[in-house]
ZAMARGU-4260 file (C-alpha; in steps of 0.2 Angstrom, whole numbers, plus 5000, padded with zeros to 4 digits):
<rodrens>
0) 5285/5794/5819 | 5280/5809/5808 | 5287/5811/5790 | 5295/5828/5796 | 5305/5819/5810
5) 5310/5805/5798 | 5316/5817/5785 | 5327/5826/5799 | 5334/5810/5806 | 5338/5803/5788
10) 5347/5819/5783 | 5356/5819/5800 | 5361/5801/5797 | 5367/5804/5779 | 5377/5820/5785
15) 5386/5811/5799 | 5390/5796/5788 | 5397/5807/5774 | 5408/5816/5787 | 5414/5799/5794
20) 5417/5792/5777 | 5427/5807/5771 | 5437/5808/5787 | 5442/5790/5785 | 5445/5792/5767
25) 5456/5807/5770 | 5465/5799/5784 | 5469/5783/5773 | 5473/5793/5758 | 5482/5809/5765
30) 5491/5804/5780 | 5501/5789/5772 | 5508/5801/5760 | 5514/5813/5773 | 5522/5798/5782
35) 5531/5792/5766 | 5537/5810/5763 | 5543/5811/5781 | 5552/5794/5779 | 5560/5799/5763
40) 5566/5815/5771 | 5573/5805/5786 | 5582/5793/5775 | 5590/5808/5765 | 5596/5816/5782
45) 5603/5799/5787 | 5612/5796/5771 | 5619/5814/5772 | 5626/5810/5789 | 5634/5794/5782
50) 5641/5804/5768 | 5649/5816/5780 | 5656/5801/5790 | 5663/5794/5773 | 5670/5811/5770
55) 5680/5810/5786 | 5686/5793/5781 | 5691/5800/5764 | 5700/5815/5772 | 5710/5803/5783
60) 5714/5792/5768 | 5720/5808/5758 | 5732/5812/5773 | 5739/5794/5773 | 5741/5795/5754
65) 5750/5812/5755 | 5762/5805/5768 | 5765/5788/5761 | 5769/5794/5743 | 5783/5805/5749
70) 5802/5802/5745 | 5807/5806/5763 | 5795/5793/5770 | 5801/5781/5756 | 5819/5784/5762
75) 5814/5783/5781 | 5806/5766/5779 | 5822/5759/5773 | 5836/5769/5783 | 5826/5773/5799
80) 5834/5790/5800 | 5830/5799/5816 | 5830/5816/5807 | 5813/5811/5799 | 5806/5807/5816
85) 5812/5823/5824 | 5806/5833/5810 | 5789/5825/5806 | 5783/5814/5819 | 5781/5827/5833
90) 5766/5830/5844 | 5760/5845/5834 | 5758/5833/5819 | 5746/5822/5829 | 5736/5837/5836
95) 5735/5846/5819 | 5729/5831/5810 | 5719/5825/5824 | 5727/5808/5824 | 5727/5795/5837
100) 5738/5782/5828 | 5753/5782/5816 | 5762/5766/5811 | 5776/5763/5798 | 5778/5745/5793
105) 5791/5738/5781 | 5788/5724/5768 | 5794/5711/5781 | 5780/5716/5792 | 5791/5724/5805
110) 5785/5740/5813 | 5798/5753/5810 | 5789/5766/5819 | 5772/5765/5829 | 5764/5778/5841
115) 5747/5780/5848 | 5743/5797/5854 | 5729/5806/5863 | 5728/5822/5852 | 5715/5830/5864
120) 5726/5829/5879 | 5742/5830/5869 | 5751/5814/5876 | 5757/5798/5869 | 5749/5782/5872
125) 5754/5763/5870 | 5747/5753/5856 | 5735/5740/5863 | 5738/5722/5859 | 5721/5721/5850
130) 5726/5735/5839 | 5743/5727/5836 | 5734/5711/5830 | 5728/5720/5815 | 5746/5723/5810
135) 5751/5705/5806 | 5762/5703/5791 | 5748/5696/5780 | 5734/5708/5787 | 5725/5718/5775
140) 5731/5734/5783 | 5749/5729/5780 | 5749/5719/5764 | 5749/5730/5748 | 5753/5719/5733
145) 5751/5734/5721 | 5756/5752/5722 | 5737/5757/5718 | 5731/5747/5733 | 5725/5755/5749
150) 5712/5752/5763 | 5701/5765/5773 | 5686/5763/5784 | 5681/5759/5802 | 5690/5747/5814
155) 5681/5740/5829 | 5692/5739/5844 | 5688/5735/5862 | 5692/5753/5867 | 5680/5760/5854
160) 5678/5763/5835 | 5693/5770/5825 | 5693/5778/5808 | 5708/5770/5800 | 5717/5771/5783
165) 5732/5762/5776 | 5742/5765/5760 | 5758/5758/5752 | 5774/5768/5755 | 5780/5774/5738
170) 5790/5788/5730 | 5783/5806/5728 | 5779/5800/5710 | 5769/5786/5718 | 5780/5773/5710
175) 5787/5757/5718 | 5793/5746/5722 | 5782/5746/5738 | 5793/5747/5753 | 5780/5745/5766
180) 5763/5752/5773 | 5759/5768/5782 | 5744/5767/5794 | 5735/5782/5802 | 5720/5781/5814
185) 5707/5792/5823 | 5696/5787/5837 | 5677/5789/5833 | 5673/5794/5851 | 5660/5805/5858
190) 5669/5821/5853 | 5670/5816/5835 | 5651/5810/5835 | 5647/5827/5843 | 5656/5836/5829
195) 5647/5826/5816 | 5630/5831/5825 | 5635/5849/5824 | 5639/5848/5806 | 5622/5838/5802
200) 5612/5848/5815 | 5605/5831/5821 | 5606/5823/5838 | 5618/5808/5834 | 5622/5793/5844
205) 5634/5779/5840 | 5634/5762/5848 | 5646/5747/5844 | 5637/5733/5836 | 5639/5721/5850
210) 5636/5733/5864 | 5626/5724/5877 | 5621/5741/5886 | 5613/5748/5870 | 5595/5755/5872
215) 5581/5743/5868 | 5576/5752/5852 | 5594/5751/5846 | 5595/5732/5849 | 5578/5730/5840
220) 5585/5740/5825 | 5601/5730/5825 | 5591/5714/5822 | 5582/5722/5807 | 5597/5730/5799
225) 5607/5720/5787 | 5618/5721/5771 | 5601/5722/5761 | 5593/5734/5773 | 5607/5746/5779
230) 5595/5760/5784 | 5580/5759/5795 | 5568/5774/5799 | 5553/5772/5811 | 5543/5784/5822
235) 5548/5784/5840 | 5532/5794/5846 | 5521/5807/5839 | 5535/5820/5840 | 5551/5811/5836
240) 5557/5801/5821 | 5572/5790/5823 | 5584/5783/5809 | 5596/5769/5811 | 5611/5765/5800
245) 5622/5750/5800 | 5641/5754/5799 | 5653/5740/5793 | 5672/5739/5797 | 5686/5737/5784
250) 5683/5718/5784 | 5664/5720/5779 | 5658/5714/5796 | 5645/5725/5806 | 5654/5737/5817
255) 5642/5750/5824 | 5624/5756/5824 | 5622/5775/5820 | 5606/5783/5827 | 5599/5800/5822
260) 5584/5808/5830 | 5573/5820/5819 | 5557/5830/5823 | 5540/5824/5814 | 5536/5842/5807
265) 5529/5835/5791 | 5518/5822/5798 | 5511/5834/5811 | 5506/5847/5798 | 5497/5833/5789
270) 5487/5829/5804 | 5482/5847/5807 | 5477/5849/5789 | 5465/5833/5791 | 5456/5840/5806
275) 5454/5857/5798 | 5446/5849/5783 | 5435/5838/5794 | 5428/5853/5804 | 5425/5863/5788
280) 5415/5849/5781 | 5405/5847/5797 | 5400/5865/5796 | 5395/5864/5778 | 5385/5849/5781
285) 5375/5857/5795 | 5371/5872/5785 | 5365/5861/5770 | 5354/5850/5781 | 5345/5865/5789
290) 5341/5873/5772 | 5335/5857/5765 | 5323/5854/5780 | 5316/5871/5778 | 5312/5869/5760
295) 5305/5851/5762 | 5293/5857/5775 | 5287/5872/5766 | 5285/5865/5748 | 5280/5847/5752
300) 5275/5842/5770 | 5263/5856/5774 | 5254/5853/5757 | 5253/5834/5760 | 5245/5837/5777
305) 5231/5847/5768 | 5229/5833/5755 | 5227/5820/5768 | 5214/5830/5777 | 5204/5831/5762
310) 5205/5813/5758 | 5200/5808/5775 | 5184/5819/5774 | 5179/5810/5758 | 5182/5793/5765
315) 5172/5797/5781 | 5157/5804/5772 | 5157/5792/5757 | 5152/5807/5746 | 5160/5804/5729
320) 5155/5821/5723 | 5167/5830/5734 | 5184/5836/5726 | 5201/5841/5733 | 5208/5859/5730
325) 5227/5860/5729 | 5238/5876/5723 | 5253/5875/5713 | 5259/5866/5697 | 5269/5852/5704
330) 5267/5833/5707 | 5256/5836/5722 | 5244/5846/5711 | 5245/5831/5699 | 5241/5819/5713
335) 5226/5829/5719 | 5220/5830/5701 | 5222/5811/5699 | 5212/5808/5715 | 5198/5819/5708
340) 5198/5809/5692 | 5198/5793/5702 | 5183/5799/5711 | 5174/5802/5695 | 5178/5785/5689
345) 5172/5777/5705 | 5156/5786/5704 | 5154/5779/5686 | 5159/5762/5691 | 5147/5761/5705
350) 5133/5765/5693 | 5139/5752/5681 | 5140/5739/5695 | 5122/5741/5700 | 5117/5739/5681
355) 5129/5723/5680 | 5121/5715/5695 | 5104/5717/5688 | 5110/5709/5671 | 5119/5695/5681
360) 5104/5689/5689 | 5094/5689/5673 | 5108/5679/5664 | 5110/5666/5678 | 5092/5663/5680
365) 5090/5659/5661 | 5108/5650/5659 | 5109/5632/5654 | 5125/5629/5664 | 5124/5629/5683
370) 5130/5645/5692 | 5135/5645/5710 | 5142/5656/5724 | 5151/5647/5739 | 5154/5656/5755
375) 5157/5649/5773 | 5155/5631/5766 | 5137/5635/5760 | 5130/5637/5743 | 5124/5655/5745
380) 5117/5656/5727 | 5113/5643/5714 | 5104/5646/5698 | 5089/5635/5692 | 5100/5625/5680
385) 5112/5619/5694 | 5097/5614/5704 | 5090/5604/5690 | 5107/5595/5687 | 5106/5588/5705
390) 5087/5586/5705 | 5083/5599/5718 | 5074/5615/5718 | 5085/5631/5721 | 5077/5635/5738
395) 5082/5617/5744 | 5100/5621/5741 | 5103/5639/5745 | 5110/5642/5762 | 5105/5624/5767
400) 5117/5613/5758 | 5136/5615/5755 | 5146/5609/5740 | 5152/5593/5749 | 5133/5588/5752
405) 5132/5587/5733 | 5149/5577/5731 | 5153/5558/5730 | 5161/5553/5746 | 5177/5548/5737
410) 5179/5565/5729 | 5175/5576/5744 | 5194/5578/5748 | 5197/5584/5730 | 5183/5597/5731
415) 5187/5603/5748 | 5206/5606/5743 | 5202/5616/5728 | 5189/5627/5737 | 5203/5630/5750
420) 5216/5635/5737 | 5205/5648/5729 | 5199/5655/5745 | 5217/5657/5751 | 5221/5666/5734
425) 5234/5653/5730 | 5225/5649/5713 | 5214/5662/5705 | 5204/5650/5695 | 5203/5631/5694
430) 5194/5619/5682 | 5192/5601/5687 | 5180/5587/5687 | 5172/5577/5701 | 5158/5565/5704
435) 5142/5572/5711 | 5127/5565/5720 | 5109/5568/5713 | 5095/5569/5725 | 5089/5552/5719
440) 5106/5545/5723 | 5113/5543/5705 | 5131/5547/5702 | 5134/5561/5689 | 5151/5568/5682
445) 5153/5587/5684 | 5165/5599/5678 | 5167/5616/5687 | 5177/5632/5684 | 5177/5645/5699
450) 5187/5659/5705 | 5188/5670/5721 | 5178/5686/5723 | 5172/5697/5736 | 5153/5694/5740
455) 5145/5706/5752 | 5162/5712/5756 | 5168/5694/5761 | 5178/5681/5752 | 5168/5669/5741
460) 5169/5658/5726 | 5159/5661/5710 | 5159/5648/5696 | 5150/5637/5683 | 5146/5619/5683
465) 5142/5607/5669 | 5135/5590/5668 | 5148/5580/5658 | 5142/5562/5662 | 5140/5557/5644
470) 5157/5564/5639 | 5166/5555/5653 | 5157/5539/5648 | 5162/5541/5630 | 5180/5545/5635
475) 5180/5529/5646 | 5175/5519/5631 | 5188/5527/5620 | 5201/5523/5633 | 5196/5505/5634
480) 5197/5504/5615 | 5214/5512/5616 | 5220/5500/5629 | 5214/5485/5619 | 5222/5492/5603
485) 5238/5495/5613 | 5238/5477/5619 | 5235/5471/5602 | 5249/5481/5595 | 5261/5476/5608
490) 5256/5458/5605 | 5260/5460/5586 | 5276/5469/5590 | 5281/5455/5602 | 5276/5442/5589
495) 5287/5449/5576 | 5302/5452/5587 | 5301/5438/5600 | 5315/5425/5600 | 5310/5415/5616
500) 5293/5406/5615 | 5290/5405/5634 | 5294/5423/5637 | 5283/5428/5622 | 5268/5419/5629
505) 5270/5427/5646 | 5270/5444/5638 | 5255/5440/5628 | 5245/5435/5644 | 5251/5451/5653
510) 5245/5462/5638 | 5228/5453/5636 | 5224/5453/5654 | 5228/5471/5656 | 5217/5476/5641
515) 5202/5466/5648 | 5205/5469/5666 | 5205/5451/5671 | 5213/5442/5685 | 5219/5426/5677
520) 5225/5420/5661 | 5233/5404/5653 | 5240/5397/5637 | 5243/5379/5633 | 5252/5372/5618
525) 5254/5355/5610 | 5273/5354/5610 | 5273/5342/5595 | 5259/5340/5582 | 5248/5325/5587
530) 5258/5323/5603 | 5251/5323/5621 | 5264/5334/5629 | 5259/5351/5633 | 5268/5368/5637
535) 5258/5378/5650 | 5260/5397/5653 | 5249/5404/5667 | 5246/5421/5676 | 5236/5421/5692
540) 5231/5403/5691 | 5234/5393/5707 | 5246/5379/5703 | 5234/5366/5708 | 5221/5373/5696
545) 5233/5373/5682 | 5238/5355/5686 | 5220/5349/5687 | 5215/5358/5671 | 5230/5351/5662
550) 5227/5333/5667 | 5209/5335/5662 | 5214/5341/5645 | 5227/5327/5642 | 5214/5314/5648
555) 5200/5320/5637 | 5210/5327/5622 | 5199/5343/5622 | 5201/5352/5606 | 5193/5369/5604
560) 5187/5373/5586 | 5181/5391/5590 | 5179/5404/5603 | 5172/5397/5620 | 5164/5411/5629
565) 5157/5407/5647 | 5148/5420/5657 | 5145/5409/5672 | 5154/5392/5674 | 5139/5386/5683
570) 5131/5382/5666 | 5145/5379/5654 | 5143/5373/5636 | 5144/5354/5633 | 5161/5355/5625
575) 5169/5361/5641 | 5157/5352/5654 | 5170/5341/5661 | 5181/5357/5665 | 5166/5366/5674
580) 5167/5358/5691 | 5186/5361/5691 | 5184/5380/5687 | 5170/5383/5699 | 5179/5374/5713
585) 5193/5386/5712 | 5182/5402/5711 | 5182/5405/5692 | 5165/5411/5686 | 5168/5418/5668
590) 5181/5415/5654 | 5185/5417/5636 | 5194/5403/5627 | 5200/5403/5609 | 5210/5391/5599
595) 5227/5394/5593 | 5229/5389/5575 | 5243/5389/5561 | 5233/5387/5546 | 5223/5371/5549
600) 5235/5365/5562 | 5229/5365/5580 | 5242/5372/5592 | 5233/5375/5608 | 5222/5388/5617
605) 5222/5405/5625 | 5211/5408/5640 | 5207/5423/5651 | 5196/5421/5666 | 5187/5432/5680
610) 5182/5427/5697 | 5165/5434/5695 | 5151/5431/5682 | 5154/5443/5668 | 5145/5448/5652
615) 5158/5448/5638 | 5156/5461/5624 | 5158/5456/5606 | 5173/5468/5605 | 5182/5459/5619
620) 5179/5442/5611 | 5186/5449/5595 | 5201/5456/5604 | 5205/5439/5611 | 5203/5431/5594
625) 5215/5444/5586 | 5228/5440/5599 | 5225/5422/5596 | 5229/5424/5578 | 5245/5433/5581
630) 5250/5420/5594 | 5247/5406/5582 | 5258/5414/5569 | 5271/5418/5581 | 5272/5401/5589
635) 5274/5393/5571 | 5288/5405/5568 | 5297/5403/5585 | 5296/5384/5583 | 5304/5385/5566
640) 5317/5397/5574 | 5320/5384/5588 | 5321/5370/5576 | 5334/5381/5566 | 5344/5384/5582
645) 5343/5366/5586 | 5350/5361/5569 | 5364/5374/5571 | 5368/5367/5588 | 5369/5349/5581
650) 5380/5355/5567 | 5391/5364/5580 | 5392/5348/5590 | 5397/5337/5575 | 5410/5351/5570
655) 5417/5349/5588 | 5417/5330/5587 | 5426/5330/5570 | 5439/5343/5577 | 5442/5333/5592
660) 5444/5317/5581 | 5456/5326/5570 | 5467/5335/5583 | 5467/5323/5598 | 5484/5314/5600
665) 5478/5298/5607 | 5463/5287/5604 | 5457/5288/5622 | 5458/5307/5621 | 5447/5308/5605
670) 5434/5296/5612 | 5434/5305/5629 | 5431/5322/5620 | 5417/5315/5609 | 5408/5307/5623
675) 5409/5323/5634 | 5402/5334/5620 | 5387/5323/5616 | 5383/5320/5634 | 5384/5339/5638
680) 5373/5342/5622 | 5359/5330/5627 | 5361/5335/5646 | 5366/5318/5651 | 5378/5314/5666
685) 5387/5299/5658 | 5394/5293/5641 | 5405/5279/5638 | 5414/5269/5624 | 5417/5250/5625
690) 5426/5239/5613 | 5424/5221/5609 | 5438/5209/5612 | 5445/5199/5597 | 5434/5184/5602
695) 5419/5196/5602 | 5413/5188/5618 | 5414/5203/5629 | 5416/5222/5628 | 5428/5233/5639
700) 5425/5251/5644 | 5440/5261/5638 | 5432/5279/5640 | 5420/5284/5653 | 5414/5302/5655
705) 5404/5305/5671 | 5399/5319/5683 | 5413/5324/5695 | 5413/5313/5710 | 5405/5298/5702
710) 5415/5281/5701 | 5423/5278/5684 | 5419/5262/5674 | 5435/5262/5664 | 5441/5244/5663
715) 5424/5236/5666 | 5421/5220/5656 | 5403/5218/5649 | 5399/5200/5644 | 5389/5199/5627
720) 5380/5183/5632 | 5364/5185/5641 | 5364/5204/5640 | 5349/5210/5631 | 5357/5226/5626
725) 5372/5218/5618 | 5362/5204/5610 | 5350/5217/5602 | 5365/5228/5596 | 5374/5213/5588
730) 5359/5206/5580 | 5351/5222/5573 | 5366/5234/5571 | 5355/5249/5576 | 5353/5260/5591
735) 5343/5254/5606 | 5334/5267/5616 | 5325/5263/5633 | 5314/5277/5642 | 5314/5268/5659
740) 5325/5253/5661 | 5319/5250/5679 | 5301/5247/5673 | 5302/5241/5655 | 5294/5223/5656
745) 5306/5217/5641 | 5321/5221/5653 | 5313/5213/5668 | 5330/5203/5672 | 5339/5220/5672
750) 5328/5230/5684 | 5338/5226/5699 | 5354/5230/5691 | 5348/5246/5684 | 5341/5252/5701
755) 5358/5247/5709 | 5367/5258/5696 | 5354/5272/5697 | 5351/5271/5678 | 5333/5274/5671
760) 5335/5279/5653 | 5348/5271/5641 | 5353/5275/5623 | 5366/5262/5616 | 5373/5265/5598
765) 5384/5253/5589 | 5401/5258/5583 | 5405/5250/5566 | 5421/5248/5557 | 5420/5242/5539
770) 5402/5236/5542 | 5407/5226/5558 | 5402/5230/5576 | 5418/5233/5586 | 5410/5242/5601
775) 5396/5254/5606 | 5393/5271/5613 | 5382/5271/5628 | 5373/5286/5636 | 5361/5285/5652
780) 5352/5296/5664 | 5346/5293/5682 | 5328/5299/5677 | 5316/5292/5664 | 5318/5301/5647
785) 5311/5298/5629 | 5325/5300/5616 | 5318/5308/5600 | 5322/5301/5583 | 5333/5316/5580
790) 5343/5314/5596 | 5346/5295/5591 | 5352/5300/5573 | 5363/5313/5581 | 5372/5300/5592
795) 5373/5288/5578 | 5383/5302/5568 | 5395/5303/5583 | 5396/5284/5584 | 5400/5284/5565
800) 5414/5297/5568 | 5421/5287/5582 | 5421/5272/5570 | 5432/5282/5559 | 5444/5287/5573
805) 5445/5268/5578 | 5448/5263/5560 | 5462/5276/5558 | 5469/5271/5574 | 5470/5253/5568
810) 5478/5258/5552 | 5491/5269/5561 | 5495/5255/5572 | 5497/5243/5558 | 5508/5256/5548
815) 5519/5259/5564 | 5521/5240/5566 | 5526/5239/5548 | 5539/5253/5549 | 5546/5246/5565
820) 5548/5229/5556 | 5556/5238/5542 | 5568/5248/5552 | 5573/5233/5563 | 5576/5223/5546
825) 5587/5237/5540 | 5597/5238/5556 | 5599/5220/5557 | 5604/5219/5539 | 5616/5233/5541
830) 5624/5225/5556 | 5625/5208/5547 | 5633/5216/5532 | 5646/5226/5541 | 5655/5210/5548
835) 5658/5201/5531 | 5661/5218/5522 | 5675/5222/5534 | 5683/5205/5531 | 5682/5207/5512
840) 5689/5225/5513 | 5703/5218/5524 | 5709/5205/5513 | 5707/5216/5498 | 5718/5229/5506
845) 5731/5215/5510 | 5730/5209/5491 | 5733/5227/5486 | 5748/5230/5497 | 5755/5213/5491
850) 5756/5206/5508 | 5749/5189/5501 | 5761/5189/5486 | 5762/5198/5469 | 5746/5198/5459
855) 5745/5198/5440 | 5739/5215/5433 | 5722/5209/5428 | 5719/5201/5446 | 5726/5218/5454
860) 5713/5228/5444 | 5699/5216/5449 | 5705/5218/5468 | 5704/5237/5466 | 5687/5236/5459
865) 5682/5225/5474 | 5690/5237/5486 | 5681/5253/5479 | 5664/5245/5478 | 5666/5238/5496
870) 5671/5255/5502 | 5656/5262/5494 | 5645/5249/5501 | 5652/5253/5519 | 5649/5271/5516
875) 5630/5268/5512 | 5629/5256/5527 | 5636/5269/5538 | 5624/5282/5532 | 5610/5270/5535
880) 5615/5267/5553 | 5618/5285/5556 | 5600/5289/5549 | 5593/5275/5561 | 5602/5281/5576
885) 5603/5300/5574 | 5597/5309/5590 | 5599/5328/5591 | 5602/5327/5610 | 5619/5318/5606
890) 5625/5331/5594 | 5643/5338/5599 | 5639/5356/5597 | 5654/5369/5595 | 5656/5386/5589
895) 5660/5386/5570 | 5667/5399/5559 | 5655/5398/5544 | 5667/5406/5532 | 5682/5395/5537
900) 5671/5379/5538 | 5663/5382/5520 | 5680/5387/5513 | 5688/5370/5519 | 5673/5360/5512
905) 5675/5368/5495 | 5694/5365/5496 | 5691/5347/5501 | 5680/5343/5485 | 5690/5353/5472
910) 5701/5338/5468 | 5685/5327/5465 | 5677/5340/5455 | 5693/5342/5443 | 5693/5323/5441
915) 5674/5323/5436 | 5678/5338/5424 | 5667/5350/5434 | 5671/5368/5438 | 5668/5370/5457
920) 5665/5389/5462 | 5662/5398/5478 | 5655/5414/5484 | 5658/5416/5503 | 5659/5433/5510
925) 5672/5436/5524 | 5659/5443/5537 | 5648/5427/5538 | 5642/5424/5556 | 5647/5410/5567
930) 5635/5395/5570 | 5634/5382/5584 | 5634/5364/5577 | 5641/5346/5576 | 5655/5349/5564
935) 5656/5331/5558 | 5638/5330/5555 | 5637/5346/5545 | 5652/5340/5535 | 5641/5325/5530
940) 5627/5337/5524 | 5639/5347/5513 | 5648/5331/5507 | 5632/5324/5502 | 5626/5339/5493
945) 5642/5342/5484 | 5643/5323/5479 | 5626/5325/5471 | 5630/5341/5463 | 5646/5334/5455
950) 5638/5317/5451 | 5623/5324/5442 | 5632/5338/5433 | 5638/5334/5415 | 5656/5335/5411
955) 5661/5353/5408 | 5648/5359/5419 | 5649/5369/5435 | 5644/5368/5453 | 5643/5383/5465
960) 5643/5385/5484 | 5637/5402/5491 | 5632/5408/5508 | 5623/5424/5515 | 5615/5430/5531
965) 5596/5433/5530 | 5588/5439/5546 | 5594/5427/5560 | 5599/5412/5548 | 5614/5407/5538
970) 5608/5402/5521 | 5620/5390/5511 | 5616/5386/5493 | 5623/5372/5482 | 5619/5374/5464
975) 5623/5363/5449 | 5619/5362/5431 | 5614/5344/5432 | 5598/5334/5427 | 5586/5344/5437
980) 5571/5339/5447 | 5552/5339/5441 | 5542/5351/5452 | 5531/5338/5459 | 5545/5328/5465
985) 5554/5342/5475 | 5545/5338/5492 | 5547/5319/5491 | 5566/5319/5487 | 5570/5321/5506
990) 5560/5305/5510 | 5569/5289/5515 | 5574/5278/5501 | 5565/5289/5488 | 5573/5292/5471
995) 5567/5302/5456 | 5572/5288/5445 | 5567/5273/5454 | 5568/5260/5439 | 5581/5246/5439
1000) 5589/5254/5424 | 5592/5271/5432 | 5608/5280/5427 | 5614/5285/5444 | 5618/5274/5459
1005) 5612/5276/5476 | 5600/5270/5490 | 5590/5286/5492 | 5595/5290/5510 | 5608/5304/5507
1010) 5595/5318/5507 | 5584/5310/5521 | 5600/5310/5531 | 5604/5328/5527 | 5586/5333/5532
1015) 5587/5324/5549 | 5604/5333/5553 | 5599/5350/5548 | 5582/5349/5557 | 5591/5342/5572
1020) 5601/5359/5572 | 5585/5369/5572 | 5587/5373/5553 | 5578/5370/5537 | 5583/5362/5520
1025) 5574/5363/5503 | 5577/5362/5484 | 5572/5372/5469 | 5573/5367/5451 | 5564/5373/5435
1030) 5562/5356/5429 | 5572/5341/5421 | 5588/5346/5412 | 5589/5364/5420 | 5599/5360/5436
1035) 5595/5361/5454 | 5599/5372/5469 | 5599/5365/5487 | 5597/5377/5502 | 5602/5374/5520
1040) 5596/5387/5533 | 5605/5386/5550 | 5602/5398/5565 | 5616/5410/5569 | 5623/5412/5586
</rodrens>
């Protein structure tokens, strides 16, 4: 398609699009405005119609007001005079006022006068029953509570709609009282609607709201109309606009739908305006396109045709001396001048290109780097330098060999891919290295840089090639050294940071083998200096090879004093000659083995091996030696760390054992816990404690810790006689450790028993109390095991702690037996004393009363002394018995008013205080809380404290009872000014039978059980009791704390 046709179609498309867009925009922007204006005008007309209807109702209401507020009507509604009817209620009145109804109703709701009338035909009509239903006594039309009330509006009736108004009947001055109501009505029939239509100059139609015969548009509008939307306007068609209004009756219910039709003059004017504007725009666009095409053709298109013709002529002839002529001073003229300048530049460039080609050939022929041109998978040009690099003459390569012929087979895919990338133009220039093949078969390393060019008008690649074999070899050596240094640094870092020996040795092997590129490695360590047990860590070694070499090393005790470098195990050094057959049998041909030392101590060896003969360099041997030095230092450090950990674990074990011994409630529980801990620590499945009988002839197992599911040995009796274990323990009093009791020749008589019980290794440690063996701690395992000296010492410490536990148990048992004997003695003595004491007090009382005859004064005084001291003795015996039999579960607990109880206690002791010359005071707040307790027992507590306060206070002194609420406790304090208590005795005064002054010459009597009894009673109530004193001679204060309810 020509440029001229394209320009015409483009402008036509632009013009049509512009007209369409403007038409749509005008239609969207203008027509809705006309529609809104039309709607507003229609609503205004409809409101005017409604206002006219309201005016008709107001006019009717004014007529009713005029008649109802009239003295004649006021009198008529009361006296019903005929004169009023004859003068006023005649046919001319109905016709003149256009009334269809007139009703007079008095205040009782009775119709005094009522008449329906057809004013158009001039004849009266009966009032329908539906209409009468609206005149009920309490109907809104009838009931007017105030002179100012009235009602007017539309009434919906079966026969049609009626304009109706009601007003109270008043005097001419519109004063009351109200004597009734006057109602007038006018049917809103077709004639009235036609009259309204003439007044509004609009076609009007009125339909009752519930009319079933209404047109479809009225029924649809009726659904949309509501109290919120009383007016609805919508187009009926392109010529007519319809408005609908909802009319409500005097009760507020929908009564009718008023319909008004209006012509769409405004909207039609808008449509005509839109089409006129569109037509005008079309004509203007057509004129503009014509003028634009004429100017474009004259000023641009014809001149472009001339320019194209001149350029084609230059291209077809190839004559760069021709020039283009173009008139004018515009862009086309500038384009022609630019083409002429380009032709000048092309001519100059052509000359320079010829000169450059000559220089290129001269430079490439003399260059030291190889230069090549690749085209169609062939080398189209190579300079002498490139031919020398590959050992060819240039003529042997050019057009005969391709780049892949000079490339190592493993790198041909790389070279082919890079050549394809440049020929496709995906990468302009690429530098990379590859392995080349010389004519003599040697491999060289080449670095090339090439880019895509046009050679003889076809795609080609021109580039340079350098022989970088020496550089690559140096880089490989540097990488090897870097790998070795990296491995050494990693080993050093691991040696400083490692915490687990075996993991560290495995990592060392990984780093060393990676640095030397070997397939196998091993490290073996003597686990204990001078020992024969070895720790092996291997990488790549077959398990049978490791086992065979390990067995040979153990058997021959090979010790490596320096590096052992083997290039071929077919001819090993004399030191390792015995290992040579083992190595070659398993396919190992070369190895380096160096000793691991910590100072002068031999720890083991490090070895790396290869599956082919290999000449080890001095640097590789030095690397392995450096690694060995780091491993030796790290092994020594980690062994110290392991030893420290082991000692800490032992301390933790002993701490647990001591804690168990101190906290266990029973002897069996303590021994069970101790046995379990030591067995778990040593990784053994069984631990048991056995105690000797008093005759020391046999030991009985009292504690047996075993794995779950194993039968318990508790209760088993082990005879001492003929038992080599027991005999050894009792004779030597030191541990017995057996590695394998099933094979030990010394224990031959026990072999069958050990096999039957599945016991191999045994450790038996004696338990001593006061230097005597009273039992033993036994540990065993089903597998052979050598117990170390440290393990035996550790078990000895556990056995010692078990001896302490047993000794404490014996002491506790002895003490408890003594206490039981003491308590039984006290109880027996108390019971034995009560019987004779009762008789003594009985006869003393008979003598006091004179039942046995009169007594001399001196004898009577003696009898009084006997009775008082007998009573005191009975009091102390009763306290002792209560203390012995006191049991909190038997307390008779009741709710006690603290204030009333303490007040009664103080009152009970006031007489005794006065006799002793002591001032007894109290400080008892009225709001003290209640407590729950045994009143008799709590009375004994207060009696004992007050008895002591009065007894120990000097004459003229004072005692004080106070109480207070503190948190959830009632705190009772009894203070005196007595002899006081030394601070170091405050805790012991509550012990049984303890007295501060325990001498036989003490000043105050007593058994030392009163405060012990107080403590037992208070603690039985869940409370506390304590004493405070600043020292001797400074008084004391006793506190009792009881929980409140």
